[in-house]
N, C-alpha and C positions, 0 to 999 in steps of 0.2 A: 383297337387292340382289343386282342382278344382278351378274358378275363384269364390272367395269371392263378395257377394252382399250385403249389406247396410241391413238391415231391414228396412227402409221407403221405400225401393223400392221393397224390395222382398215381404213387405205383403201392399203393397197398393192396395186400394181396386177396385175390378171389374166388379162389381159388387153396385144397390142402396143396395144392403140387405147388402151388406158389409160395406157399408158406417159407417161411426162413430159420432154419435152426431147431425147428421143434418138431423134426421127425417122428419121431416115438408114441408122440401124443396126436399127433394126426393118422397114424397109421393103428391106433386103439380109437380113435374114434369113427374110422372106416370101417373097422370092423364089427364093430359095435350095432352098425344102420346095417349091413348086411345081412347078419346074421339077426338084426329084429330084437339083441337085447338092448333095449334102451331105458338108460334110469329117470326117475322122473325130477333128478336135481343133480347137478352138477356145480365144482365148486373147482374156478380156474385161478390161481394165487401166482403170484411173482413180483419180479423186479420190473418197470416202469417200461414201456415199449418196446415187449418182448412176443408181442403178438396176444396177450389174452384175449381183449375183447376184438380183432379182426377174427381169430379161433372161431370165438363165440358164434358172429355171425355166420363164416362157413358153414359151421355144424348146425345152424339153422338155417342155413337158404338148401342144406343137400338133404336135412331131413324131409323138408314138403315137395320138392324135385320131384318133378313127373319122370322126368327120364332121363335118370344118370347115366354117365360113363360107366363101362368096364373098370373104371381106375376109382368109382363111387364120387365121382366131384359131378357137381351140382354143371346140369346143361346150360342152363342160362337164357335159356331161349320160351321155355314156358310161363305162365302166368304166375305163378308164385314167383318167380327166381324175378322176369320183368316185374315186380310188385313191388318187392324190395330192393331191384336198384334202383327205382322210379322214388323209391320211400312213401309209398302207398300201403303196404302188405298188412293187413287185418289178423293175418296168422304171427309176425315177429314183432314185439314189443321190447323196447327200449328202455329201460326207470334208471336215469341217473339218482344213485344215494347220498351223492350228497348235496343235493340239493333237494331231494323229497324225500327226506329220513327220519317223519315223524309216524304217530298211527295213524294217525288221518288218511295218510298218502298207502300206506298198506293198504288198511281197509279197504281202499275205493279200486290198488290193484288185486282186491281178495275179490272183490263184484264181479271184475270186470275176467279173472277168471273162471266163473259160471256159464259165461257165453263161450258155446264152441265155435272152433273155427266156420269159415266162409270160403275158402279156399284150401287145400291140404290136408291134412292125416291130426298133425297138432299145430296145438296156440305153446308158442317162444317164449319162454318171457327170460332177457339177459335184463341184469340190473346189475349194472358195473361201479363199483369202488362201493361194495354192501359194506364193507367194515364201517361206512359213515352212519349208517342206521342208529337210534337211537334204543335205548334200552326197552323201552315200553313197544319199540317198533320191532325189534329182534322175538321177544315173545308172543305179539300177535300175529308173527309170521310163522310161528312156529308149527301148529295145527296143520296147515296150508300146503306146509313144505314138506312134512310129515305123509301125510295123504292127501296129494292134490286130483283132480277130478282125470280120469282116463287120455284125457287129449292134452290138458296142461304138461309143459317141460318145463323146469327152471333150470338156470344157465348164469349163477354168481359168480361177478367176477374183484378182485380185490389184490393190492400191494402188501396189503399186512392183516397176512391169516390171522397173527397172533390176538389180535383185536375182536375175533367172530367170537359168538359165546360156543364151547364145547357142544351143546344140545344140539346146534343149529350143523356143526362140522358130520356130526355123527350120522347126519342126514343126508348128505351129498358125496358121490364120489369125486374126490379130490385130484387135480393136478398142477403136478405143480411144472411152472414154465423153469426153465435154465437162461441163463445169461446166453447173447448169441455171441458166438468163437468171434476173433477178430478175421479168420479165412472168409469166415459166409458172411462179414461185413462190406470187406474187402470186396468181394466178389457179387456183391448186388451194388455195389456204388459202382463199381468198373461198368455191370450193363445200367444202370439209370446213367453215366457218363457218355456212353457210348449212343442211347437213345436220344439225348437231350443233346449231340452233336459239341461236348465237351472233352478238350483234351486234359489229363492229370495223369501223371505219375504214377506208378506205383508207393511210394515214399512218402506220396504226397495222401494216398488214399488208407495207408497204412497212420498215419500219423491221425487223421480224422476218426480210426476205429478204434484208435486208444483215446482216444478224448471222448468217445460215446458211451463208454466206461460198459460195452454188451447189452447196448438199445438200440434196437432199429431205426426207431424213431428219431433219437438223440441226434447219431451221423448220418440219416439225411436234412435233418435240420443243418446241421452244422454245415453239410454240402452247400443248402441253399447260403448259408451263410458266404461260404469260401467264394462262390463261383458270384457273388455280388459283391464281391470286394476285387475280385482277380480275370474277370471276364470267362471269357472260353475257354484261352489258354494260359490252366492257372498249375505256376510253376511252385519246386520244394520252401523257397523262402519267403514267399507272400504268404503261405498255407503257414507259415511258423511265426509272419510276423501279423497276422488275421487272429489268427488262436490261440496268442501269447504263450506259445510252447517253446520248452529248451532247445535247442538245437543238435543233435548225437554228434558234432564236429567237436562241440565243448568237453565230452566226455573222454572222444579218443585221442583230444590233446593235453588233456589233462592226465591217462592215463602215462600218455610220453614222456610227459612230463616228469610223473613220478619214476621212470625207468632211469630218467637221465639221472634225479635227483635236482633234478630243473627245479625248485622250491617259487625263486619268485616269479616264473612265468604261471604256476596255478595261484598264487595268490594277485598277479593281475588278471589273470581270468576271470578268477570268481570276483573282483571289483568288477570287472564291464559286466557280469550276469546280476550283479545288481543295481548297478549301474542304469541296464536294461526296462528294469518293475519285475525283476522275476523274485519269486519267493526264497529265503534263502535254505527254508525248511526243506521244499519240494526240489529245489538241489541237491541236496545234501539227499534226497529220494531218491532220484536222477541217478548219481553215483553208485549207492547200493546197487540198486538197477542195472549197470553197465560192466558193475562188479559181479555180479551172478551170472550176467548174459556173456559174459567175455571165461566162467567158470563150463557154464553148461558146454560153450563154442568147442573149448580147450579138452572135455571129455567126451571120447568120440560113441556113435550111436544115441545124443540125446539132442541131432538137431530138430526135434518135433515139438521140443520143448519152447522154442524160441519162434516167438509169432513177427516177425521181419520179415522183411523183401528178401529176397536173392541175392541183392549187391550188397546187403548191411550183413546179411548171416558171411558172406566172402572175409567183407570188415574185420567181421567180428572173428574171425578163422584166424585172419593173418593178424590180428594183436593180440588173441590168446597165444600163438606159437612164440610169439616173443617176451609172453610173461610167465616167469616161474609161479607154480604150481604154488606151494608158501607162499610166496606175494600175495597172489591173488586170495586166499582163504586170509591171510594176517590185513589186505588192506578191507577186507569186506567186515572185516570184525571190527575195525577203524569206522568205519561208514555207519553202522549199525551201531556204534555203539555213539558214534555225536550223531546219530540220529535222535536216541530216544533218551541221550541229557540238554537234547538244546531248548527244550521249552525250561530246564529247570535251570538252568545256564543266565549266571546275571548280566552278561557282555555276551548276546548268542554271534556278532559276529566271530569277536574275540575266539569264541570255541569252536568256531569252525575250520578260520585259519589255523587253529594248535592242527588239528585232523590232519588240515590238508600238511602242514609242515610236517606229520608223521608218518602221511603218506611219501613224501619225497625223501625222508630219511631209509624208509624199509630196503631199498637196494643197497644202501650205501651203508648198511651198521655196521659195523668190524667179527669179522670169524669170529673171534674169542677178549673174550671180556675179563683179563686175570683182576682180581680184587686183591689191594694192596693187605700185605700180611704187616700186619702193625706186630708181631710177634720176632719179627725177623731181623728189625731196626738194634734190639739191646744186642743181638747176636752179632756186632761187630765194633765190640768197644775199641777207641783210636787213641788214645793219649794219656797222657799223668792224674788227669782231676779224678779220672777212675779210680786210678791208688789212690786218693788223697782220700776221696769217699766212702772205701771199702771200710774204714777201721770204725765210721760211725755207722755204716748198718748191719757190718759184722754181727753177726746174732750172738753173744757167747752161749748158752747155754746148749746142751742134745747135739753136739760135734757130730754123737755117734749115730743121730737116729736118721738123720739127712738122707746120710750114703743110701740108707734103706729104702726110703720110701721116692727117690730122687726117679724124676718118669726117665726112664733110658731116649726118649722125644727131643729130649729140650736142651739145646747146646748151649747158653750160658752157666748152666746149673754148673758145672765142675769149674767152673771158675771160681764161683761165687761160695762156693760152700770149701771146695780144697785149701783156701788161705792161702797159701802157698805161698802166691800168686808171684812165681819169678821173674817172669817174662816184664808185666807192669812195669815193674820197677827198674830193667834191667834198662827198656826201652825210654821210661824219663832220666833213667842218670845218663843213655850215652847221649839223651838231647842236651842235656844239662851241657855234660863234657864237652860235646861240638859245639856247643853255644861259647864254651868259655876259652876253648882253642881258639876259636875265629869269631871275634865280635864283631868285626864286618858282615858279617853273614844277620845278624840278628834284624837288621831292617827289615828284611825279604822274608823273614819266617814268621817275623808277628804277624804276619795279613793276614795269612791264614788260618793261624791260631786262635783268630777273631774272630772268622767265621765260622770255624770249626768247632767255640763254646755250647752254643747253642745242642747241637746235634752232640756236644759230649754230657751234657748236661741232660739231657734226655735220657740218653744210654744207662746214664747213673742211675738216672731215678725207674728206668723199666728196670732195672737190673734190679733196684731193690724192691719192688713191685715184687718179682718172681721170689724171691728169695722170702718174703713174708709171706707171700703166698706157694711155699714150701713148707717155712715152719708152721702154718696154718695145718695143711694135710698131714705135716708129722704129728702135731699134736693132737689133733683128729685124730689120727690114725692111733697116737700110745689111748685117747681118752678112750675110743672104743671098747681095746683089750681091757681097758681097767675094770675091775669088778666093783660092781655097786656098794655105797661105805654103807655102813652100818646106820638103823635109825632116826639115831641120838646126831650122829652127821646129818643127815638128812636134815630133820629138825632147826638143828644149830645154824645150817646155811638158808633156810628160809629165809628169818630176814633179813638178810645178804640181799637176796630177789625184790623185799619191799625196795629200798632203799634206791636198786640201778632203778627205778622208776620215783625216783625223789621230784623229779620235774613233773608228773603228774601225780598230783596229792590225793584223788579218791583211787584211784588206781593202788595206791601205797598204800593209801588205810586199808585198801578192802584184801588186798594181801599182807598187809601187817594184821589182821585182826581174824583170819582165817584159822578156821583150827584144820589140822592136818592128819590124815590116817594113812598110813602107809602099812602093805602089803606086802608082800614075795618073796625070795629065796636070795641064798647069795649070786645066782645070775640074774634075776635082775627085781627090779622095784617097782612100785606102781605107788606112783606119790599122788591122795587126793584129799582137792583143797576143796572150801565150799564158798558160791556167792547168794546172794540176799532172794532170786526169783528166779522164775524163768527164762526170762529176758537177759538177765544178768549172763546167762550161763548161754543161750545161745550165741550173744554179742562176741562170749571170750573165746566158747566153741571155734567158730568161723574168724575171727578177727585175729586173738591173741594171743592164740594156746601154745602154734607149734614156736612164736617167739616166746613164750614164758621155757618153752620144756625145753629149747635152744640154750638161752640162758642159763638154767637151772640146771643143766647137763656140764656149763664150763665151771658151773661154780661148786659143785660135788665133784667135776674130775672122771666122770663116768659118761660113754653113753648110753649104758642099761639102764638109765634111771624115764620112768618114763611119766607125766603129766594125766591127772583124770580131771574137771569137773564136776560138781552134783549141786543139788540144790539144799539150804541148812533146811532141815525139819525145823520147823515152827510151831514148838512145845506150848507155846504161852498160850491161855487163855484169851480169847479176842472176848470184850468191850462188846454187847451192843448196845450199836445207837440206836436214839430213839428218834424220829422226828415226828412223827405224826401227833397234834393234841391231847387226843384221848388216850393214845401211849403215855405221854408223858405226866398226863395226871392219873394214872394206874402207878406207872413208877413211883411217884410221889407222894399218892398215897399207899404204896408198900414200907415205903421207905420212914413216912411220918404218920403216928396212929392220930391224933389230934386232926391233921388233915382229914385222914378219914373218919373221925368220925365228925367234924363239921358236914361232909359232904352227905353223910348219913342223913346228920338231924334237920338240914335242910333241902333235904334230897335233891340237891342237883344231878340236872346229867349231863355226866363226861364225855357223853358221845359225840 
């Protein structure tokens, strides 16, 4: 039985040409070798599994290669390349900073740096996970990193660039490695599957690539895991079951249910997903991603934004054509809102189910939803109780002002203000006369009267509210045109304002005891009242001044009276309070000569 080697090691790139997804970095390093512009320190940083250490090894091998190719690739046949491949190279050294992160390890490395290379031109030191070095180790490494020997080149690799000291960063050429795209991962996995004799479809490869999240090493590890589960013939459903990935079919079926308004099917599909052990939040995220892909598919020229196989792109395009664009926007808004509020929800399952029901009702929403008009109901008074209620509601004063202020848009107003009401009594009299002439018809007539009694009462109350509002508008209009009264009248009306707040004793006492200052002319008056302190002033201005002004205007009968609050000046001398014993003694001596003499005779110390 031959020894098994995992794909991540077996198919690890050994040249710049086989490096995946880092073409710009590979080209830069090859140009620096070709032109002889080699720096003494490099920093390779980026996510895991994107080729940092692999690139460092290829670069180190290429620097000492005796017969590089025209494309600046290591030959693999010279002594330096063979010794590196066999793990016996004396000019390329690797150090794991995660396990050798102390000062003593760095000092040992510094002693080793002084030794020139036996084969090749340079001694290359690859320090992996350099961010794991301690603070003291970094400080010990600074001087050598800044001015190493001419034959020494350092290549530092890390996944956490932010943990490295700025003094280290400033001494290195930094290369940022990017995540590998889904297409590049799928292309490499297809090559590996072909080399291993494994049959696998593009959908399965895309699932593995998405699961790897831009890391080639993770993708090869997941590929080995899938092959171990499925064998040499890999099926799409087996990949989903092995990796516990949510199938695209659920998203397509849910969108079809949303378009039909079939919310029971959507809820059952969600229950099935939970039964299979999927995370509910991941389900909502997958649904949001599906809506996003549908929007991209519906917009022409954005196919490059879809990292999907061609078969799935066709399905997305077909479903996107059946979805209105407004539906997709609203659906994406609902799913993202559900995703953001998931963790704060007390009942997460109900939170998601409610979002699914909202999605199901997007296509079935009525075109227009007119709000009910409560003012329109009083415009249809129907029967005799209105004529009975009118004398009680009818205002006696100011009959001439109401038509002048009456809004033209209100319909019930002319019936309530004109007050002749010839039509309504005639209807009641006609109904009473017909009831008297045909007593046998009373039984069928009484039933509809009972049914409409509540509506008649509501109409009467609504008309009363309308009339009261008209009276208030008329009175306010009349009050607004009234000039302010004399100062004596304003002062005489002030106690009545205090009486209006008798249910609040403190406020009533404050208003009743304050002094008024009135200024102004015949057009307007300013009434200034005073409070005790600044806190009371701020409270009155923010909470009460508008209400006080309105009530005071109603009392004096003019809208041209204004209120202002000020803090009363405190002219009374404040008595100095004595707290310290020495000050109390001095105060007592100043008031009593005998005490002063006693202190002097006994030579007492009052300090």
